[in-house]
C-alpha positions in Angstrom: 61.9 -1.7 -20.6 58.2 -1.2 -20.6 56.8 1.2 -18.1 53.5 0.6 -16.3 51.0 3.5 -15.6 52.1 3.8 -12.1 55.8 4.0 -12.9 54.9 6.7 -15.6 53.1 8.7 -12.9 56.0 8.3 -10.4 58.4 9.6 -13.1 56.0 12.5 -13.9 56.1 13.6 -10.3 59.8 13.3 -10.2 60.1 15.4 -13.4 58.1 18.2 -11.7 60.3 18.0 -8.6 63.3 15.6 -8.3 63.5 16.4 -4.7 60.1 15.0 -3.6 60.1 12.8 -0.7 58.6 9.4 -0.5 55.7 11.1 1.5 55.1 13.8 -1.1 55.4 11.2 -4.0 52.7 9.1 -2.2 50.4 12.2 -1.6 50.8 13.2 -5.4 50.2 9.7 -6.8 47.8 8.0 -4.3 50.1 5.1 -4.0 51.5 3.7 -0.8 55.1 4.7 0.2 56.1 1.0 0.1 54.9 0.9 -3.6 56.8 4.2 -4.3 60.0 2.9 -2.7 59.9 -0.3 -4.5 59.1 1.4 -8.0 62.0 3.9 -7.3 64.6 1.1 -6.9 63.3 -0.4 -10.2 63.3 3.0 -12.0 66.7 4.1 -10.8 68.4 2.7 -13.9 66.4 5.1 -16.0 67.4 8.3 -14.1 70.6 9.8 -15.2 70.8 12.4 -12.4 68.8 14.8 -10.3 69.7 18.4 -11.1 68.4 22.1 -10.9 67.4 23.8 -13.9 68.9 27.4 -14.0 67.0 30.2 -15.7 69.9 31.7 -17.7 67.5 34.2 -19.2 67.1 35.9 -15.8 71.0 36.1 -15.5 71.0 37.8 -19.0 73.3 35.0 -20.3 73.5 34.3 -24.1 72.3 30.8 -25.1 73.4 29.6 -28.7 72.8 26.5 -30.4 75.2 25.2 -33.0 75.3 22.4 -35.4 78.9 21.4 -35.9 80.6 19.1 -38.1 84.1 17.6 -38.0 86.1 14.7 -39.5 87.8 14.4 -36.1 86.3 12.7 -32.9 85.3 15.8 -30.9 83.6 14.2 -27.9 86.3 15.1 -25.6 86.3 18.6 -26.5 82.5 18.7 -26.2 82.5 17.1 -22.8 85.3 19.4 -21.4 84.3 22.8 -22.8 83.1 25.0 -20.0 80.6 26.8 -22.1 78.6 23.7 -23.4 75.4 22.9 -21.6 74.2 20.1 -23.9 75.8 18.2 -26.7 74.3 15.6 -29.0 75.6 13.4 -31.9 73.1 13.9 -34.7 72.9 12.5 -38.3 75.5 14.7 -39.9 77.5 16.2 -37.0 76.7 17.4 -33.5 74.1 19.5 -32.0 75.4 21.7 -29.1 74.0 24.3 -26.8 76.4 26.9 -25.3 75.8 29.3 -22.5 77.9 32.6 -22.6 78.3 35.6 -20.5 78.7 38.0 -23.5 79.4 38.1 -27.3 82.9 38.2 -26.7 82.7 34.5 -25.1 80.6 33.5 -28.2 83.4 34.8 -30.5 86.1 33.0 -28.6 84.2 29.7 -28.6 83.8 30.0 -32.4 87.5 30.8 -32.8 88.4 27.8 -30.7 86.1 25.6 -33.1 88.0 27.0 -36.1 91.4 26.2 -34.5 90.3 22.8 -34.0 89.0 22.4 -37.6 85.4 22.1 -36.4 83.0 23.6 -38.9 79.9 25.7 -37.6 77.3 24.5 -40.1 74.4 26.5 -38.3 74.3 29.0 -35.4 71.0 29.8 -33.8 70.9 32.4 -30.9 68.1 31.5 -28.4 66.0 34.6 -28.0 63.6 33.1 -25.3 63.2 29.8 -23.6 59.7 28.9 -23.9 59.8 25.4 -22.5 62.5 23.1 -21.1 62.6 19.7 -19.6 58.8 19.4 -19.7 58.5 15.9 -21.3 56.5 13.6 -19.1 55.3 16.4 -16.9 52.3 16.8 -19.1 49.7 14.1 -19.8 51.3 11.5 -22.0 49.8 8.1 -23.1 52.5 5.5 -23.7 50.2 2.7 -24.8 
């Protein structure tokens, strides 16, 4: 699907605030509400979900990225694990981000991986979140 400049601008505004009303989107884009309504119906297939981004840093939670490898299919484990925030299949395994209350939870997660014959290739503790979910919020030229 190729997006028009209007559609990109509407998506950009939704990325800033997914709870924006038709009136707010119309004010921000300069497009009539009828156009916004029509475009949103068309763009709905691109939107996975509307959600709130929690600042886990302010809660003093630990965020850890892992690169995992397994000979088994671990998608069920990844989608059902309570600590995982994101999980992606990558070239040679899986890239996952876990959110943990403390180091004991991190250690328990790593033990669970070992018990399931899931190898931790790399572990990266996130010290500070600098930016998240900002794609399309800034000026982007898709042409």
